[in-house]
MARRORO-682561 format. One record per residue (C-alpha): residue in one letter; x, y, z. Coordinates in nm, 2 decimals, decimal comma. Layout:
N
<site><residuo>a</residuo><east>X</east><north>Y</north><up>Z</up></site>
...
This chain:
301
<site><residuo>x</residuo><east>23,32</east><north>4,87</north><up>15,33</up></site>
<site><residuo>x</residuo><east>23,43</east><north>5,02</north><up>14,99</up></site>
<site><residuo>x</residuo><east>23,52</east><north>5,39</north><up>15,00</up></site>
<site><residuo>x</residuo><east>23,56</east><north>5,65</north><up>14,72</up></site>
<site><residuo>x</residuo><east>23,78</east><north>5,95</north><up>14,77</up></site>
<site><residuo>x</residuo><east>23,76</east><north>6,26</north><up>14,56</up></site>
<site><residuo>x</residuo><east>24,01</east><north>6,54</north><up>14,61</up></site>
<site><residuo>x</residuo><east>24,37</east><north>6,42</north><up>14,64</up></site>
<site><residuo>x</residuo><east>24,55</east><north>6,74</north><up>14,72</up></site>
<site><residuo>x</residuo><east>24,80</east><north>6,79</north><up>15,01</up></site>
<site><residuo>x</residuo><east>24,55</east><north>6,67</north><up>15,26</up></site>
<site><residuo>x</residuo><east>24,32</east><north>6,43</north><up>15,08</up></site>
<site><residuo>x</residuo><east>24,60</east><north>6,23</north><up>14,92</up></site>
<site><residuo>x</residuo><east>24,73</east><north>6,15</north><up>15,26</up></site>
<site><residuo>x</residuo><east>24,39</east><north>6,06</north><up>15,40</up></site>
<site><residuo>x</residuo><east>24,32</east><north>5,83</north><up>15,11</up></site>
<site><residuo>x</residuo><east>24,66</east><north>5,66</north><up>15,15</up></site>
<site><residuo>x</residuo><east>24,59</east><north>5,59</north><up>15,52</up></site>
<site><residuo>x</residuo><east>24,26</east><north>5,43</north><up>15,43</up></site>
<site><residuo>x</residuo><east>24,44</east><north>5,20</north><up>15,20</up></site>
<site><residuo>x</residuo><east>24,72</east><north>5,12</north><up>15,45</up></site>
<site><residuo>x</residuo><east>24,45</east><north>4,99</north><up>15,68</up></site>
<site><residuo>x</residuo><east>24,31</east><north>4,75</north><up>15,42</up></site>
<site><residuo>x</residuo><east>24,01</east><north>4,95</north><up>15,28</up></site>
<site><residuo>x</residuo><east>23,93</east><north>4,92</north><up>14,91</up></site>
<site><residuo>x</residuo><east>23,95</east><north>5,27</north><up>14,77</up></site>
<site><residuo>x</residuo><east>23,84</east><north>5,42</north><up>14,44</up></site>
<site><residuo>x</residuo><east>23,99</east><north>5,77</north><up>14,37</up></site>
<site><residuo>x</residuo><east>23,94</east><north>6,06</north><up>14,14</up></site>
<site><residuo>x</residuo><east>24,07</east><north>6,41</north><up>14,10</up></site>
<site><residuo>x</residuo><east>24,08</east><north>6,69</north><up>13,84</up></site>
<site><residuo>x</residuo><east>24,45</east><north>6,62</north><up>13,82</up></site>
<site><residuo>x</residuo><east>24,51</east><north>6,26</north><up>13,72</up></site>
<site><residuo>x</residuo><east>24,87</east><north>6,28</north><up>13,84</up></site>
<site><residuo>x</residuo><east>24,74</east><north>6,34</north><up>14,19</up></site>
<site><residuo>x</residuo><east>24,66</east><north>5,97</north><up>14,20</up></site>
<site><residuo>x</residuo><east>25,00</east><north>5,84</north><up>14,09</up></site>
<site><residuo>x</residuo><east>25,12</east><north>5,75</north><up>14,43</up></site>
<site><residuo>x</residuo><east>24,79</east><north>5,57</north><up>14,52</up></site>
<site><residuo>x</residuo><east>24,72</east><north>5,36</north><up>14,22</up></site>
<site><residuo>x</residuo><east>25,05</east><north>5,15</north><up>14,24</up></site>
<site><residuo>x</residuo><east>24,94</east><north>5,08</north><up>14,60</up></site>
<site><residuo>x</residuo><east>24,61</east><north>4,93</north><up>14,49</up></site>
<site><residuo>x</residuo><east>24,37</east><north>5,22</north><up>14,45</up></site>
<site><residuo>x</residuo><east>24,12</east><north>5,20</north><up>14,16</up></site>
<site><residuo>x</residuo><east>24,08</east><north>5,51</north><up>13,94</up></site>
<site><residuo>x</residuo><east>23,75</east><north>5,65</north><up>13,81</up></site>
<site><residuo>x</residuo><east>23,71</east><north>5,93</north><up>13,56</up></site>
<site><residuo>x</residuo><east>23,41</east><north>6,10</north><up>13,72</up></site>
<site><residuo>x</residuo><east>23,25</east><north>6,14</north><up>14,06</up></site>
<site><residuo>x</residuo><east>22,95</east><north>5,94</north><up>13,94</up></site>
<site><residuo>x</residuo><east>23,18</east><north>5,65</north><up>13,85</up></site>
<site><residuo>x</residuo><east>23,35</east><north>5,67</north><up>14,19</up></site>
<site><residuo>x</residuo><east>23,01</east><north>5,66</north><up>14,36</up></site>
<site><residuo>x</residuo><east>22,89</east><north>5,36</north><up>14,16</up></site>
<site><residuo>x</residuo><east>23,18</east><north>5,15</north><up>14,28</up></site>
<site><residuo>x</residuo><east>23,15</east><north>5,23</north><up>14,65</up></site>
<site><residuo>x</residuo><east>22,94</east><north>5,22</north><up>14,96</up></site>
<site><residuo>x</residuo><east>23,05</east><north>5,57</north><up>15,07</up></site>
<site><residuo>x</residuo><east>23,22</east><north>5,86</north><up>14,90</up></site>
<site><residuo>x</residuo><east>23,46</east><north>6,09</north><up>15,09</up></site>
<site><residuo>x</residuo><east>23,53</east><north>6,44</north><up>14,95</up></site>
<site><residuo>x</residuo><east>23,81</east><north>6,67</north><up>15,04</up></site>
<site><residuo>x</residuo><east>23,78</east><north>6,98</north><up>14,82</up></site>
<site><residuo>x</residuo><east>23,89</east><north>7,35</north><up>14,83</up></site>
<site><residuo>x</residuo><east>23,56</east><north>7,54</north><up>14,83</up></site>
<site><residuo>x</residuo><east>23,19</east><north>7,49</north><up>14,88</up></site>
<site><residuo>x</residuo><east>23,12</east><north>7,56</north><up>14,51</up></site>
<site><residuo>x</residuo><east>23,35</east><north>7,27</north><up>14,42</up></site>
<site><residuo>x</residuo><east>23,17</east><north>7,04</north><up>14,66</up></site>
<site><residuo>x</residuo><east>22,84</east><north>7,14</north><up>14,50</up></site>
<site><residuo>x</residuo><east>22,96</east><north>7,06</north><up>14,15</up></site>
<site><residuo>x</residuo><east>23,11</east><north>6,73</north><up>14,25</up></site>
<site><residuo>x</residuo><east>22,79</east><north>6,63</north><up>14,43</up></site>
<site><residuo>x</residuo><east>22,52</east><north>6,76</north><up>14,21</up></site>
<site><residuo>x</residuo><east>22,68</east><north>6,85</north><up>13,88</up></site>
<site><residuo>x</residuo><east>22,69</east><north>6,64</north><up>13,56</up></site>
<site><residuo>x</residuo><east>22,82</east><north>6,30</north><up>13,64</up></site>
<site><residuo>x</residuo><east>22,81</east><north>6,39</north><up>14,01</up></site>
<site><residuo>x</residuo><east>22,81</east><north>6,17</north><up>14,31</up></site>
<site><residuo>x</residuo><east>22,43</east><north>6,17</north><up>14,35</up></site>
<site><residuo>x</residuo><east>22,40</east><north>6,00</north><up>14,01</up></site>
<site><residuo>x</residuo><east>22,60</east><north>5,70</north><up>14,12</up></site>
<site><residuo>x</residuo><east>22,56</east><north>5,66</north><up>14,49</up></site>
<site><residuo>x</residuo><east>22,24</east><north>5,48</north><up>14,58</up></site>
<site><residuo>x</residuo><east>22,16</east><north>5,44</north><up>14,94</up></site>
<site><residuo>x</residuo><east>22,51</east><north>5,52</north><up>15,04</up></site>
<site><residuo>x</residuo><east>22,69</east><north>5,78</north><up>15,25</up></site>
<site><residuo>x</residuo><east>22,86</east><north>6,10</north><up>15,16</up></site>
<site><residuo>x</residuo><east>23,14</east><north>6,21</north><up>15,40</up></site>
<site><residuo>x</residuo><east>23,25</east><north>6,57</north><up>15,35</up></site>
<site><residuo>x</residuo><east>23,60</east><north>6,63</north><up>15,50</up></site>
<site><residuo>x</residuo><east>23,63</east><north>6,98</north><up>15,35</up></site>
<site><residuo>x</residuo><east>23,57</east><north>7,28</north><up>15,57</up></site>
<site><residuo>x</residuo><east>23,22</east><north>7,41</north><up>15,50</up></site>
<site><residuo>x</residuo><east>23,00</east><north>7,66</north><up>15,68</up></site>
<site><residuo>x</residuo><east>22,73</east><north>7,51</north><up>15,90</up></site>
<site><residuo>x</residuo><east>22,44</east><north>7,62</north><up>15,68</up></site>
<site><residuo>x</residuo><east>22,62</east><north>7,49</north><up>15,37</up></site>
<site><residuo>x</residuo><east>22,67</east><north>7,14</north><up>15,50</up></site>
<site><residuo>x</residuo><east>22,32</east><north>7,12</north><up>15,62</up></site>
<site><residuo>x</residuo><east>22,18</east><north>7,24</north><up>15,29</up></site>
<site><residuo>x</residuo><east>22,40</east><north>7,00</north><up>15,09</up></site>
<site><residuo>x</residuo><east>22,29</east><north>6,71</north><up>15,32</up></site>
<site><residuo>x</residuo><east>21,92</east><north>6,80</north><up>15,26</up></site>
<site><residuo>x</residuo><east>21,97</east><north>6,79</north><up>14,89</up></site>
<site><residuo>x</residuo><east>22,16</east><north>6,46</north><up>14,91</up></site>
<site><residuo>x</residuo><east>21,89</east><north>6,31</north><up>15,12</up></site>
<site><residuo>x</residuo><east>21,65</east><north>6,36</north><up>14,83</up></site>
<site><residuo>x</residuo><east>21,86</east><north>6,11</north><up>14,64</up></site>
<site><residuo>x</residuo><east>21,86</east><north>5,86</north><up>14,93</up></site>
<site><residuo>x</residuo><east>22,21</east><north>5,96</north><up>15,05</up></site>
<site><residuo>x</residuo><east>22,31</east><north>6,01</north><up>15,41</up></site>
<site><residuo>x</residuo><east>22,57</east><north>6,27</north><up>15,51</up></site>
<site><residuo>x</residuo><east>22,85</east><north>6,30</north><up>15,77</up></site>
<site><residuo>x</residuo><east>23,08</east><north>6,60</north><up>15,80</up></site>
<site><residuo>x</residuo><east>23,43</east><north>6,52</north><up>15,91</up></site>
<site><residuo>x</residuo><east>23,67</east><north>6,81</north><up>15,88</up></site>
<site><residuo>x</residuo><east>24,02</east><north>6,75</north><up>16,01</up></site>
<site><residuo>x</residuo><east>24,27</east><north>6,97</north><up>16,20</up></site>
<site><residuo>x</residuo><east>24,64</east><north>6,94</north><up>16,29</up></site>
<site><residuo>x</residuo><east>24,83</east><north>7,00</north><up>15,97</up></site>
<site><residuo>x</residuo><east>24,92</east><north>6,81</north><up>15,66</up></site>
<site><residuo>x</residuo><east>25,22</east><north>6,65</north><up>15,83</up></site>
<site><residuo>x</residuo><east>24,99</east><north>6,49</north><up>16,08</up></site>
<site><residuo>x</residuo><east>24,77</east><north>6,36</north><up>15,81</up></site>
<site><residuo>x</residuo><east>25,07</east><north>6,19</north><up>15,65</up></site>
<site><residuo>x</residuo><east>25,14</east><north>6,01</north><up>15,97</up></site>
<site><residuo>x</residuo><east>24,77</east><north>5,91</north><up>16,03</up></site>
<site><residuo>x</residuo><east>24,73</east><north>6,10</north><up>16,35</up></site>
<site><residuo>x</residuo><east>24,54</east><north>6,41</north><up>16,24</up></site>
<site><residuo>x</residuo><east>24,24</east><north>6,50</north><up>16,45</up></site>
<site><residuo>x</residuo><east>23,90</east><north>6,42</north><up>16,30</up></site>
<site><residuo>x</residuo><east>23,59</east><north>6,63</north><up>16,39</up></site>
<site><residuo>x</residuo><east>23,26</east><north>6,45</north><up>16,30</up></site>
<site><residuo>x</residuo><east>22,91</east><north>6,58</north><up>16,29</up></site>
<site><residuo>x</residuo><east>22,60</east><north>6,38</north><up>16,20</up></site>
<site><residuo>x</residuo><east>22,38</east><north>6,09</north><up>16,31</up></site>
<site><residuo>x</residuo><east>22,55</east><north>5,89</north><up>16,59</up></site>
<site><residuo>x</residuo><east>22,47</east><north>5,55</north><up>16,45</up></site>
<site><residuo>x</residuo><east>22,60</east><north>5,66</north><up>16,11</up></site>
<site><residuo>x</residuo><east>22,92</east><north>5,79</north><up>16,27</up></site>
<site><residuo>x</residuo><east>22,97</east><north>5,45</north><up>16,44</up></site>
<site><residuo>x</residuo><east>22,92</east><north>5,27</north><up>16,11</up></site>
<site><residuo>x</residuo><east>23,21</east><north>5,47</north><up>15,96</up></site>
<site><residuo>x</residuo><east>23,43</east><north>5,49</north><up>16,28</up></site>
<site><residuo>x</residuo><east>23,68</east><north>5,23</north><up>16,14</up></site>
<site><residuo>x</residuo><east>23,75</east><north>5,45</north><up>15,84</up></site>
<site><residuo>x</residuo><east>23,79</east><north>5,76</north><up>16,06</up></site>
<site><residuo>x</residuo><east>24,03</east><north>5,57</north><up>16,29</up></site>
<site><residuo>x</residuo><east>24,23</east><north>5,46</north><up>15,98</up></site>
<site><residuo>x</residuo><east>24,27</east><north>5,82</north><up>15,86</up></site>
<site><residuo>x</residuo><east>24,32</east><north>6,00</north><up>16,19</up></site>
<site><residuo>x</residuo><east>24,43</east><north>6,00</north><up>16,55</up></site>
<site><residuo>x</residuo><east>24,18</east><north>6,15</north><up>16,80</up></site>
<site><residuo>x</residuo><east>23,82</east><north>6,12</north><up>16,67</up></site>
<site><residuo>x</residuo><east>23,55</east><north>6,35</north><up>16,81</up></site>
<site><residuo>x</residuo><east>23,18</east><north>6,31</north><up>16,74</up></site>
<site><residuo>x</residuo><east>23,07</east><north>6,67</north><up>16,80</up></site>
<site><residuo>x</residuo><east>22,70</east><north>6,62</north><up>16,77</up></site>
<site><residuo>x</residuo><east>22,44</east><north>6,68</north><up>16,49</up></site>
<site><residuo>x</residuo><east>22,53</east><north>6,78</north><up>16,14</up></site>
<site><residuo>x</residuo><east>22,68</east><north>7,13</north><up>16,15</up></site>
<site><residuo>x</residuo><east>22,85</east><north>7,09</north><up>16,48</up></site>
<site><residuo>x</residuo><east>23,18</east><north>6,99</north><up>16,33</up></site>
<site><residuo>x</residuo><east>23,17</east><north>7,29</north><up>16,10</up></site>
<site><residuo>x</residuo><east>23,15</east><north>7,52</north><up>16,40</up></site>
<site><residuo>x</residuo><east>23,43</east><north>7,37</north><up>16,60</up></site>
<site><residuo>x</residuo><east>23,66</east><north>7,33</north><up>16,29</up></site>
<site><residuo>x</residuo><east>23,62</east><north>7,71</north><up>16,22</up></site>
<site><residuo>x</residuo><east>23,70</east><north>7,78</north><up>16,58</up></site>
<site><residuo>x</residuo><east>24,02</east><north>7,57</north><up>16,58</up></site>
<site><residuo>x</residuo><east>24,13</east><north>7,73</north><up>16,25</up></site>
<site><residuo>x</residuo><east>24,05</east><north>8,08</north><up>16,38</up></site>
<site><residuo>x</residuo><east>24,27</east><north>8,02</north><up>16,69</up></site>
<site><residuo>x</residuo><east>24,55</east><north>7,88</north><up>16,47</up></site>
<site><residuo>x</residuo><east>24,55</east><north>8,19</north><up>16,25</up></site>
<site><residuo>x</residuo><east>24,56</east><north>8,42</north><up>16,55</up></site>
<site><residuo>x</residuo><east>24,84</east><north>8,22</north><up>16,70</up></site>
<site><residuo>x</residuo><east>25,03</east><north>8,25</north><up>16,37</up></site>
<site><residuo>x</residuo><east>25,01</east><north>8,63</north><up>16,36</up></site>
<site><residuo>x</residuo><east>25,12</east><north>8,64</north><up>16,73</up></site>
<site><residuo>x</residuo><east>25,41</east><north>8,40</north><up>16,67</up></site>
<site><residuo>x</residuo><east>25,54</east><north>8,62</north><up>16,38</up></site>
<site><residuo>x</residuo><east>25,53</east><north>8,93</north><up>16,60</up></site>
<site><residuo>x</residuo><east>25,70</east><north>8,74</north><up>16,89</up></site>
<site><residuo>x</residuo><east>25,98</east><north>8,62</north><up>16,66</up></site>
<site><residuo>x</residuo><east>26,03</east><north>8,97</north><up>16,52</up></site>
<site><residuo>x</residuo><east>26,06</east><north>9,11</north><up>16,87</up></site>
<site><residuo>x</residuo><east>26,33</east><north>8,85</north><up>16,94</up></site>
<site><residuo>x</residuo><east>26,51</east><north>8,93</north><up>16,62</up></site>
<site><residuo>x</residuo><east>26,51</east><north>9,31</north><up>16,67</up></site>
<site><residuo>x</residuo><east>26,60</east><north>9,26</north><up>17,03</up></site>
<site><residuo>x</residuo><east>26,93</east><north>9,09</north><up>16,92</up></site>
<site><residuo>x</residuo><east>26,84</east><north>8,74</north><up>17,03</up></site>
<site><residuo>x</residuo><east>26,95</east><north>8,42</north><up>16,85</up></site>
<site><residuo>x</residuo><east>26,63</east><north>8,31</north><up>16,68</up></site>
<site><residuo>x</residuo><east>26,70</east><north>7,94</north><up>16,71</up></site>
<site><residuo>x</residuo><east>26,74</east><north>7,98</north><up>17,09</up></site>
<site><residuo>x</residuo><east>26,44</east><north>8,21</north><up>17,10</up></site>
<site><residuo>x</residuo><east>26,23</east><north>7,94</north><up>16,93</up></site>
<site><residuo>x</residuo><east>26,33</east><north>7,68</north><up>17,18</up></site>
<site><residuo>x</residuo><east>26,28</east><north>7,91</north><up>17,48</up></site>
<site><residuo>x</residuo><east>25,92</east><north>8,00</north><up>17,36</up></site>
<site><residuo>x</residuo><east>25,85</east><north>7,63</north><up>17,30</up></site>
<site><residuo>x</residuo><east>25,95</east><north>7,56</north><up>17,66</up></site>
<site><residuo>x</residuo><east>25,75</east><north>7,85</north><up>17,80</up></site>
<site><residuo>x</residuo><east>25,39</east><north>7,94</north><up>17,90</up></site>
<site><residuo>x</residuo><east>25,38</east><north>8,12</north><up>17,57</up></site>
<site><residuo>x</residuo><east>25,40</east><north>7,81</north><up>17,36</up></site>
<site><residuo>x</residuo><east>25,14</east><north>7,69</north><up>17,11</up></site>
<site><residuo>x</residuo><east>25,10</east><north>7,41</north><up>16,86</up></site>
<site><residuo>x</residuo><east>25,13</east><north>7,68</north><up>16,58</up></site>
<site><residuo>x</residuo><east>25,46</east><north>7,80</north><up>16,72</up></site>
<site><residuo>x</residuo><east>25,60</east><north>7,45</north><up>16,74</up></site>
<site><residuo>x</residuo><east>25,51</east><north>7,38</north><up>16,38</up></site>
<site><residuo>x</residuo><east>25,46</east><north>7,69</north><up>16,16</up></site>
<site><residuo>x</residuo><east>25,74</east><north>7,89</north><up>16,33</up></site>
<site><residuo>x</residuo><east>25,98</east><north>7,63</north><up>16,20</up></site>
<site><residuo>x</residuo><east>25,90</east><north>7,68</north><up>15,83</up></site>
<site><residuo>x</residuo><east>25,90</east><north>8,06</north><up>15,89</up></site>
<site><residuo>x</residuo><east>26,25</east><north>8,04</north><up>16,03</up></site>
<site><residuo>x</residuo><east>26,35</east><north>7,82</north><up>15,73</up></site>
<site><residuo>x</residuo><east>26,21</east><north>8,07</north><up>15,48</up></site>
<site><residuo>x</residuo><east>25,99</east><north>7,82</north><up>15,29</up></site>
<site><residuo>x</residuo><east>25,67</east><north>7,91</north><up>15,48</up></site>
<site><residuo>x</residuo><east>25,54</east><north>7,58</north><up>15,34</up></site>
<site><residuo>x</residuo><east>25,27</east><north>7,43</north><up>15,57</up></site>
<site><residuo>x</residuo><east>25,06</east><north>7,30</north><up>15,28</up></site>
<site><residuo>x</residuo><east>24,78</east><north>7,54</north><up>15,35</up></site>
<site><residuo>x</residuo><east>24,71</east><north>7,85</north><up>15,13</up></site>
<site><residuo>x</residuo><east>24,60</east><north>8,21</north><up>15,18</up></site>
<site><residuo>x</residuo><east>24,28</east><north>8,14</north><up>15,00</up></site>
<site><residuo>x</residuo><east>24,18</east><north>7,87</north><up>15,24</up></site>
<site><residuo>x</residuo><east>24,28</east><north>8,08</north><up>15,54</up></site>
<site><residuo>x</residuo><east>24,07</east><north>8,37</north><up>15,42</up></site>
<site><residuo>x</residuo><east>23,78</east><north>8,14</north><up>15,36</up></site>
<site><residuo>x</residuo><east>23,79</east><north>7,99</north><up>15,71</up></site>
<site><residuo>x</residuo><east>23,83</east><north>8,33</north><up>15,87</up></site>
<site><residuo>x</residuo><east>23,53</east><north>8,45</north><up>15,67</up></site>
<site><residuo>x</residuo><east>23,33</east><north>8,16</north><up>15,83</up></site>
<site><residuo>x</residuo><east>23,45</east><north>8,26</north><up>16,17</up></site>
<site><residuo>x</residuo><east>23,34</east><north>8,62</north><up>16,12</up></site>
<site><residuo>x</residuo><east>23,00</east><north>8,50</north><up>16,00</up></site>
<site><residuo>x</residuo><east>22,96</east><north>8,29</north><up>16,31</up></site>
<site><residuo>x</residuo><east>23,06</east><north>8,58</north><up>16,52</up></site>
<site><residuo>x</residuo><east>22,78</east><north>8,80</north><up>16,37</up></site>
<site><residuo>x</residuo><east>22,53</east><north>8,51</north><up>16,39</up></site>
<site><residuo>x</residuo><east>22,60</east><north>8,42</north><up>16,75</up></site>
<site><residuo>x</residuo><east>22,65</east><north>8,78</north><up>16,87</up></site>
<site><residuo>x</residuo><east>23,01</east><north>8,74</north><up>16,97</up></site>
<site><residuo>x</residuo><east>23,26</east><north>9,03</north><up>16,90</up></site>
<site><residuo>x</residuo><east>23,57</east><north>8,87</north><up>16,75</up></site>
<site><residuo>x</residuo><east>23,82</east><north>9,15</north><up>16,78</up></site>
<site><residuo>x</residuo><east>24,14</east><north>8,94</north><up>16,75</up></site>
<site><residuo>x</residuo><east>23,99</east><north>8,73</north><up>16,47</up></site>
<site><residuo>x</residuo><east>23,88</east><north>9,05</north><up>16,28</up></site>
<site><residuo>x</residuo><east>24,23</east><north>9,20</north><up>16,30</up></site>
<site><residuo>x</residuo><east>24,38</east><north>8,87</north><up>16,19</up></site>
<site><residuo>x</residuo><east>24,14</east><north>8,84</north><up>15,90</up></site>
<site><residuo>x</residuo><east>24,25</east><north>9,18</north><up>15,77</up></site>
<site><residuo>x</residuo><east>24,61</east><north>9,07</north><up>15,79</up></site>
<site><residuo>x</residuo><east>24,54</east><north>8,77</north><up>15,59</up></site>
<site><residuo>x</residuo><east>24,35</east><north>8,97</north><up>15,33</up></site>
<site><residuo>x</residuo><east>24,64</east><north>9,21</north><up>15,30</up></site>
<site><residuo>x</residuo><east>24,89</east><north>8,91</north><up>15,27</up></site>
<site><residuo>x</residuo><east>24,67</east><north>8,75</north><up>15,00</up></site>
<site><residuo>x</residuo><east>24,68</east><north>9,08</north><up>14,80</up></site>
<site><residuo>x</residuo><east>25,05</east><north>9,10</north><up>14,84</up></site>
<site><residuo>x</residuo><east>25,16</east><north>8,74</north><up>14,77</up></site>
<site><residuo>x</residuo><east>24,86</east><north>8,57</north><up>14,60</up></site>
<site><residuo>x</residuo><east>24,59</east><north>8,33</north><up>14,71</up></site>
<site><residuo>x</residuo><east>24,81</east><north>8,03</north><up>14,64</up></site>
<site><residuo>x</residuo><east>25,08</east><north>8,15</north><up>14,88</up></site>
<site><residuo>x</residuo><east>25,13</east><north>7,95</north><up>15,19</up></site>
<site><residuo>x</residuo><east>24,94</east><north>8,09</north><up>15,49</up></site>
<site><residuo>x</residuo><east>25,25</east><north>8,15</north><up>15,71</up></site>
<site><residuo>x</residuo><east>25,35</east><north>8,42</north><up>15,46</up></site>
<site><residuo>x</residuo><east>25,14</east><north>8,66</north><up>15,66</up></site>
<site><residuo>x</residuo><east>25,45</east><north>8,70</north><up>15,87</up></site>
<site><residuo>x</residuo><east>25,63</east><north>8,82</north><up>15,56</up></site>
<site><residuo>x</residuo><east>25,42</east><north>9,13</north><up>15,57</up></site>
<site><residuo>x</residuo><east>25,60</east><north>9,23</north><up>15,89</up></site>
<site><residuo>x</residuo><east>25,94</east><north>9,11</north><up>15,75</up></site>
<site><residuo>x</residuo><east>25,89</east><north>9,33</north><up>15,44</up></site>
<site><residuo>x</residuo><east>25,77</east><north>9,63</north><up>15,64</up></site>
<site><residuo>x</residuo><east>26,07</east><north>9,62</north><up>15,86</up></site>
<site><residuo>x</residuo><east>26,32</east><north>9,49</north><up>15,60</up></site>
<site><residuo>x</residuo><east>26,41</east><north>9,22</north><up>15,85</up></site>
<site><residuo>x</residuo><east>26,42</east><north>8,85</north><up>15,77</up></site>
<site><residuo>x</residuo><east>26,33</east><north>8,59</north><up>16,04</up></site>
<site><residuo>x</residuo><east>26,58</east><north>8,31</north><up>15,96</up></site>
<site><residuo>x</residuo><east>26,77</east><north>8,05</north><up>16,17</up></site>
<site><residuo>x</residuo><east>26,97</east><north>7,75</north><up>16,08</up></site>
<site><residuo>x</residuo><east>26,86</east><north>7,40</north><up>16,13</up></site>
<site><residuo>x</residuo><east>26,49</east><north>7,44</north><up>16,06</up></site>
<site><residuo>x</residuo><east>26,30</east><north>7,22</north><up>15,80</up></site>
<site><residuo>x</residuo><east>26,15</east><north>7,34</north><up>15,48</up></site>
<site><residuo>x</residuo><east>25,85</east><north>7,11</north><up>15,54</up></site>
<site><residuo>x</residuo><east>25,74</east><north>6,93</north><up>15,85</up></site>
<site><residuo>x</residuo><east>25,78</east><north>6,56</north><up>15,85</up></site>
């Protein structure tokens, strides 16, 4: 099956590369032509527009930063729907449940089927091909594209009908952001308590207080790069979805609400393009205390 891939950022570029490593024919496009530079020498075809990508493929995957961008790439001038006849659109961006359903209904009017497949686990896991893929949509359609999901990821979960993956992806991100805020506060307690932060990191990792976020994002905090490949804007967007679900489902999200306010404050302080672990820098700045230790990487490999 021939796949198109639109959106070759930190995440999408790795996902597209993994498709190619497993022998899939891939046509790519991005607003930034240079984003494809590492893929084209390996055999990817380039197309100038989403329409041209779609015309060359059986299915088109998108991995884009915001619902408005997905809308434009799908339905705008030279959009996917103009070139993809009887094919499948696979959305790997994080969208709200209502948004993915609405987009799918519009795509269906053009004879296009839809799967949602947001991923979770971090850019470094996408680079290694073991990121978790959360799929929502028709079961038979999921099975038809399972080989592509297996090529791009590690554990693959079919969550149910379209919209199901959007809900669980927002839940996983909400938990990660809460854990990030907690990890920063824990490290600051260790620092102000006179502990060696390298040793404190290892002790937490070996304890009942450990989390995936501590094992990963605490490392780039202690390095000082904060570089996890995920921005404040994206974090605020996902927390906004979480709060929306909380209101819709009648669930009071106290921790998520406080965390969302922290991220909004950090975005105002450091900008929307700042890496999301910089929320911890708010505490560092407030206490004039840096959380640093030797031997930790600037980026996770």
